[in-house]
C-alpha positions in Angstrom: 74.9 126.4 157.2 75.3 122.5 157.6 76.0 123.0 161.3 73.0 125.2 162.0 70.8 122.3 160.6 72.7 119.8 162.7 71.9 122.1 165.8 68.3 122.4 164.9 68.0 118.7 164.4 69.4 118.0 167.7 67.0 120.6 169.2 64.1 118.5 167.2 65.4 115.4 168.9 65.3 116.9 172.3 61.9 118.1 172.2 60.5 115.2 170.0 61.8 113.0 173.0 59.9 114.8 175.6 56.6 114.8 173.5 56.9 110.9 173.3 57.3 110.6 176.9 54.2 112.5 177.4 52.2 110.7 174.7 50.0 107.4 175.4 50.0 104.5 173.3 47.3 105.6 171.0 49.5 108.6 169.9 53.1 107.1 170.1 52.9 105.7 166.6 51.8 109.0 165.2 54.8 110.6 167.0 57.0 107.9 165.7 55.9 108.6 162.0 56.5 112.3 162.4 60.1 111.7 163.8 60.6 109.4 160.6 59.2 112.1 158.2 61.3 114.9 159.8 64.6 112.8 159.9 64.2 112.0 156.1 63.7 115.5 155.5 66.4 116.4 157.3 69.0 113.8 155.5 67.5 115.1 152.1 68.0 118.5 153.0 71.7 118.1 154.2 72.3 116.0 150.9 70.7 118.8 148.7 72.8 121.2 150.4 76.4 119.3 150.3 75.8 119.0 146.5 75.0 122.5 146.2 78.3 123.7 148.1 80.3 121.2 146.2 79.1 122.8 143.0 79.7 126.1 144.2 83.0 125.4 145.8 84.5 122.0 145.0 85.6 120.0 147.9 89.1 120.3 148.8 89.8 117.3 151.3 93.1 119.3 152.2 91.1 122.1 153.5 89.4 119.9 156.1 92.7 119.1 157.5 94.0 120.6 160.4 95.7 124.1 159.4 99.4 124.4 159.2 101.3 127.4 159.0 102.5 127.9 155.5 104.1 131.2 154.2 104.1 130.0 150.5 101.1 131.3 148.3 101.3 128.3 145.8 97.7 126.7 145.4 98.3 123.1 145.8 96.1 120.8 143.5 92.8 119.2 144.9 93.3 115.7 146.9 90.8 113.5 145.3 89.6 110.4 147.1 89.8 107.1 145.6 86.8 105.0 144.6 86.5 101.9 146.0 84.2 99.4 144.1 84.7 96.3 146.1 87.6 94.9 144.6 90.1 93.1 147.4 93.1 94.5 145.0 92.1 97.9 145.7 91.1 97.8 149.3 94.7 98.8 151.0 95.1 101.6 148.7 91.6 102.8 149.5 91.7 102.0 153.5 95.1 103.7 154.0 94.2 106.8 151.9 90.7 107.4 153.5 92.0 106.9 157.0 95.0 109.5 156.4 92.9 112.0 154.9 89.1 111.6 156.3 88.8 109.1 159.2 91.5 110.2 161.5 90.9 113.9 160.7 89.4 115.2 164.1 88.3 118.6 162.3 85.8 116.8 160.2 82.6 115.9 161.8 81.1 112.3 161.5 78.2 113.5 159.4 80.6 114.9 156.8 82.8 111.9 157.2 79.9 109.8 156.1 79.0 111.8 153.1 82.8 111.5 152.1 82.6 107.8 152.6 79.4 107.3 150.6 80.8 109.3 147.8 83.9 107.2 147.7 81.9 103.9 147.2 80.5 102.2 144.2 79.4 99.0 143.1 79.3 95.9 145.8 80.9 98.4 148.3 78.1 100.6 148.3 75.6 97.9 148.9 77.5 97.1 152.3 76.3 100.5 154.0 73.2 101.3 151.6 70.8 100.4 154.3 72.2 102.7 157.0 70.3 105.9 157.7 72.5 109.2 157.1 73.3 110.1 160.6 76.4 111.0 162.5 76.1 108.1 164.8 75.8 105.4 161.9 79.0 106.6 160.3 81.3 104.5 162.7 78.8 101.5 162.1 79.3 102.3 158.3 83.0 102.2 158.6 82.8 99.1 160.8 81.0 97.3 158.5 83.0 98.2 155.5 86.4 96.8 157.4 84.6 93.9 158.5 83.9 92.9 155.0 86.8 93.8 153.0 89.8 94.1 155.7 90.0 90.2 155.7 93.7 89.2 155.8 93.5 85.8 154.4 91.3 86.8 151.4 93.4 89.7 150.4 96.6 87.6 150.5 95.0 85.2 148.2 93.4 87.9 145.8 97.0 89.1 145.3 98.6 85.8 145.0 95.8 85.0 142.4 96.5 88.2 140.6 100.3 87.5 140.6 99.4 84.0 139.0 97.0 85.1 136.3 99.1 87.8 134.7 98.0 87.9 130.9 101.0 86.9 128.8 102.9 88.7 126.2 102.5 87.5 122.7 104.5 90.2 120.9 107.6 92.2 122.6 106.5 95.5 123.5 107.9 98.1 125.7 104.4 99.1 127.1 103.7 95.7 127.8 106.6 94.9 129.6 106.5 98.0 131.9 102.7 97.1 132.4 104.1 93.6 133.5 106.7 95.0 136.0 104.2 97.4 137.5 101.6 94.9 138.0 104.1 92.6 139.7 105.6 95.5 141.9 101.9 96.4 143.0 100.8 92.8 144.2 104.4 92.4 145.8 104.1 95.5 147.7 100.6 94.8 149.1 101.8 91.0 150.0 104.7 92.9 151.9 102.4 95.5 153.7 100.2 92.4 154.6 103.2 90.8 156.5 104.2 88.2 154.0 107.8 87.6 153.8 108.4 88.3 150.3 112.2 88.8 150.2 112.7 85.1 149.8 110.5 84.7 146.8 112.9 85.8 144.1 113.2 82.4 142.4 109.3 81.9 142.3 108.5 85.3 141.1 111.1 84.9 138.3 109.7 81.6 137.2 106.1 83.1 137.1 106.8 86.3 135.0 109.4 84.3 132.6 106.4 82.0 131.9 104.4 85.3 130.6 107.3 86.9 128.8 107.1 86.8 124.9 109.7 84.4 122.9 112.2 87.1 122.1 112.3 88.5 125.5 112.7 85.0 127.1 115.5 84.3 124.6 117.3 87.3 125.9 117.0 86.5 129.4 118.4 83.2 128.9 121.3 84.7 127.0 121.5 87.0 130.1 121.6 84.1 132.7 124.3 82.3 130.5 126.7 84.9 132.0 125.8 84.4 135.5 126.9 81.6 137.7 124.7 82.3 140.5 120.8 82.4 140.7 119.8 86.1 139.7 117.7 88.0 142.3 114.6 89.8 141.6 116.2 93.2 141.4 118.6 91.9 138.7 115.5 90.6 136.8 113.7 94.1 137.4 116.7 95.7 135.8 116.8 93.4 132.9 113.2 94.1 132.0 113.7 97.9 132.5 116.7 97.9 130.1 114.7 95.7 127.6 112.0 98.2 127.6 114.1 101.1 127.1 115.7 99.4 124.3 112.4 98.6 122.6 111.1 101.9 123.2 114.2 103.7 121.7 114.2 101.5 118.6 110.4 102.3 118.0 111.2 106.0 118.5 114.1 106.1 116.0 111.9 104.5 113.2 108.6 106.5 114.1 109.6 110.1 114.9 109.7 111.4 111.8 107.8 114.8 110.6 105.3 114.4 108.0 106.2 118.0 106.9 109.8 117.1 106.4 109.0 114.2 104.1 106.3 116.0 102.1 108.8 118.6 101.3 111.0 115.8 99.7 107.9 114.9 97.4 108.3 115.6 93.4 106.0 115.8 90.7 107.1 113.7 87.8 105.8 113.2 84.4 103.9 110.3 83.5 106.3 107.3 82.5 105.6 103.7 81.6 107.8 100.9 83.0 108.2 98.4 80.2 110.5 95.8 82.1 113.4 95.0 84.0 115.8 92.4 83.4 117.7 90.2 86.1 119.8 87.2 86.0 119.9 86.1 89.6 117.5 85.9 92.4 117.6 84.8 96.1 115.6 81.9 97.4 113.7 82.3 100.7 113.3 79.2 103.1 109.9 77.7 101.9 108.5 74.3 103.3 105.1 72.6 102.6 103.3 71.7 105.7 99.8 69.7 106.3 97.1 72.0 108.0 94.0 70.5 109.2 90.5 71.6 108.4 88.5 72.0 111.6 85.3 70.9 110.3 86.0 67.6 108.4 89.4 67.0 109.8 91.3 66.7 106.4 94.6 68.0 105.9 95.7 70.5 103.3 99.1 71.0 102.1 100.2 74.5 102.4 103.6 76.5 101.3 104.8 78.5 104.2 107.7 80.8 104.3 110.1 80.7 107.4 111.2 84.1 108.4 113.2 84.7 111.7 113.0 88.5 110.9 109.1 88.5 111.9 108.1 88.7 115.6 104.7 86.8 114.7 103.2 84.1 112.5 100.8 85.0 110.1 98.1 83.3 108.0 96.0 84.7 104.9 92.5 85.3 105.2 91.9 83.0 102.1 93.5 79.9 104.2 91.6 80.9 107.3 88.1 80.6 105.3 89.4 77.5 103.5 90.1 75.7 106.7 87.2 77.0 108.6 89.6 78.1 111.3 87.8 79.5 114.5 88.8 83.2 114.8 89.6 85.0 118.1 88.8 88.8 117.7 91.7 90.9 119.5 92.1 94.5 120.1 93.7 96.3 116.9 97.3 95.5 116.7 99.8 97.6 114.9 102.0 95.6 112.5 105.0 97.3 110.6 107.3 96.1 108.0 109.9 97.8 105.6 110.1 101.5 105.6 107.8 101.4 108.7 104.8 100.9 106.5 102.1 99.8 109.2 98.7 98.4 109.0 96.2 97.0 111.7 95.1 93.5 112.4 92.3 92.4 114.6 91.9 88.8 114.1 94.0 86.0 115.4 93.8 81.9 114.8 95.2 79.0 116.1 96.0 76.1 114.1 98.1 72.7 114.0 100.9 72.1 111.4 102.7 68.7 110.6 105.6 67.9 108.4 105.4 65.7 105.4 107.0 63.0 106.8 104.7 62.8 109.7 107.4 63.2 112.1 107.0 66.6 113.6 103.6 68.4 114.6 102.9 71.5 116.7 100.2 74.1 117.2 100.9 77.8 116.4 99.0 81.0 116.8 98.9 83.3 113.7 97.7 86.7 112.9 95.3 87.1 110.1 96.3 89.0 107.3 95.0 89.6 103.5 98.0 88.5 102.0 101.6 87.3 103.3 103.8 87.9 100.2 103.8 87.5 96.6 104.7 84.2 94.6 107.9 82.7 95.7 110.4 82.3 94.1 109.6 85.3 91.7 110.9 83.1 88.5 111.4 79.5 88.0 114.7 78.2 89.0 116.8 75.5 86.9 117.1 72.9 89.5 119.5 71.0 87.4 122.3 73.5 87.9 122.0 73.1 91.7 123.7 69.8 92.1 121.4 68.7 94.9 122.9 65.9 97.0 120.7 62.7 96.5 118.4 60.9 98.9 117.5 64.2 100.9 114.1 64.7 101.9 113.5 68.6 100.8 110.9 70.8 103.1 109.6 72.1 99.9 109.9 69.6 96.9 108.8 72.3 94.6 110.9 75.2 95.8 111.9 76.0 92.4 108.3 76.6 91.0 106.6 80.0 91.8 103.7 79.6 93.9 101.2 81.4 96.3 102.4 81.4 100.2 99.6 81.2 102.5 101.6 80.8 105.9 104.7 82.9 107.2 106.3 81.1 110.4 107.9 83.9 112.4 110.6 84.0 115.3 108.1 82.4 117.6 108.4 79.2 116.0 111.4 79.4 113.8 114.0 78.6 116.2 112.2 75.5 117.2 112.0 74.2 113.6 115.7 74.9 112.4 118.4 72.4 113.3 122.0 72.3 113.4 123.4 70.7 110.1 124.0 72.6 107.1 125.1 71.6 103.4 126.8 74.4 101.2 126.5 73.9 97.5 129.2 76.3 96.7 130.1 79.9 96.1 127.0 81.8 94.9 124.6 79.1 95.5 121.9 78.1 98.0 122.7 76.5 101.3 120.6 73.6 102.6 119.5 73.7 106.1 118.1 71.1 108.5 114.8 71.6 109.9 112.1 69.6 111.7 110.2 70.0 108.2 113.0 68.6 106.1 115.9 70.4 104.3 115.4 74.0 103.5 116.8 75.6 100.5 118.0 79.3 100.8 120.2 81.5 99.2 121.3 83.1 95.6 120.5 81.2 92.5 120.3 81.9 88.6 117.0 82.1 87.1 115.8 79.6 84.5 115.1 82.2 81.8 116.1 86.0 82.1 113.0 87.4 83.5 111.2 90.6 83.2 109.0 92.4 85.8 106.3 93.7 83.8 104.5 96.9 85.2 102.0 98.4 82.9 101.1 102.0 83.5 98.0 103.2 82.1 96.5 106.9 81.9 92.9 106.1 82.6 93.0 107.4 86.1 94.5 110.9 84.9 92.1 110.9 82.1 89.1 110.2 84.2 90.2 113.0 86.7 90.9 115.6 83.8 87.5 114.9 82.7 85.8 115.0 86.0 87.6 118.5 86.6 86.2 119.6 83.0 82.7 118.9 83.8 83.0 120.8 87.2 84.5 123.8 85.9 82.3 126.7 85.3 82.1 127.8 81.7 82.7 131.5 81.7 82.7 131.4 77.8 79.0 131.6 77.7 77.7 133.7 74.6 74.7 135.6 75.7 72.8 136.3 72.6 71.0 139.7 72.4 72.5 143.0 72.9 70.0 143.7 75.4 71.0 140.9 77.6 75.0 141.9 77.3 73.7 145.5 78.2 72.0 144.0 81.3 74.9 142.1 82.7 77.2 145.1 82.0 74.9 147.4 83.9 74.6 145.1 86.7 78.6 144.5 87.2 79.1 148.5 87.0 76.3 149.8 89.1 75.2 147.2 91.9 77.3 147.8 95.2 77.0 146.9 98.8 76.7 149.8 101.3 78.7 149.8 104.6 75.5 148.8 106.7 75.1 145.6 104.3 72.2 147.1 102.0 72.6 146.8 98.2 72.5 150.1 96.0 70.9 149.2 92.7 70.5 151.6 89.8 67.4 151.0 87.7 68.1 149.9 84.2 66.2 152.4 81.5 66.2 152.1 78.1 68.1 154.9 76.3 65.0 155.6 73.6 62.0 155.3 75.8 59.8 155.9 72.9 60.3 152.8 71.5 58.9 151.2 74.8 56.0 153.4 75.0 54.7 153.5 71.6 52.2 156.2 70.5 50.3 156.7 73.7 49.7 160.5 73.4 46.2 160.4 71.7 44.9 157.8 74.4 46.2 159.8 77.2 44.7 163.2 75.7 41.5 161.6 75.2 41.0 160.8 79.0 40.5 164.3 79.7 37.5 164.5 77.5 35.1 162.1 78.9 
């Protein structure tokens, strides 16, 4: 159908040329307008027809290629052309694919190639050929314009180099983030090699760029790997390390998350309500706490904040209460899944950057924290008898009141933990805490006795059960309603026994009649007889 339209249009152009040659100057403009009108109608008709054909039978680019003998009857999936939006990073992929499937295919006519080209462009790329009329002659012009705009080797090289240097850093170790990083680097390196750049000598440079984007934990693992290497590692060795690290993280996640909900639910039991009155304990374990100064971003005043140092946490955290108190600027992030003990997970969508300073003013740094409603409970759980610890004199504690229970508003995770901890350690004896040197002062951590035998009180009330029970009592249908009169009970019994639904959906109802109709009619015989004698 399209070929017939093109043949008719060529015949029209032939006759129109002859007509215009016979016209004088006063008539030539009218013929030019006629040619333009017919040409626009032809383009519109071809485009409409092409859209209809695509809807009736989706275009399979493979079907336009020269036929090859293939005895297999397996239907291959349709090859879709990539869409090019004007990004230099996508040009090489689009150019090579389009050249192979469409441009160099001799069995496809230029007018059809032009249609494929227009359908494969969007954004700024489509603007390059937007002004060209939809004709077979203009196809080559359109392709040349597109190549002139985007097939610029210098600009392409700069774009891929820029993409390599502007990789988004990984804040928290993740197998997906590591693999995405590796794919991003490989894609740009292959593009640079295709552009003729000798990337085989770039190992040291590329490794340096990538390590600057790694999270703290992965970076530390890489440094441990380098300690066993005598020579500079190659890029292939680095790629292997990243892949192995991603596999380890993925396997660790799958072991902790692939549990069937049904299997867990089957283990549940319903126990009778009980009340926990108390738990006695005579010892506890101190965690590393420190008091740091944090600056208010509005008035630049500093506030003392109790912080918990935890090397088992991948990130640092700050409470929402402290964020509001210090007027910290908030950065919204994509919801981040954070999981803890027993794989209990919750989502975090806010991040802040704050500065901390030691009590003696000798150390300060900037840290990035995720915002959570609460870091932990009060630490320690119970007061500690400091006189029994025999602390060395003249030492500066990171938390001078470590023995008093208090709220914790800041958690310093592994991203900053090892920058704070020093090498010196003081042991106070068996069953007693250890003093650890740090940039914030001496940290106290380990088992201690409780000043007074403590009780963890957990009062359980039955208010919720009682309220739920009352709610269901209200919602229940009271079937013990006492219908007062005998006639009402008779009507209810008659309805239950005689009302039925037939197979065609209609209801069969027996009319209720009183057993003694005389009582309902009364003495009506005299009035009825009188009507016959007017």
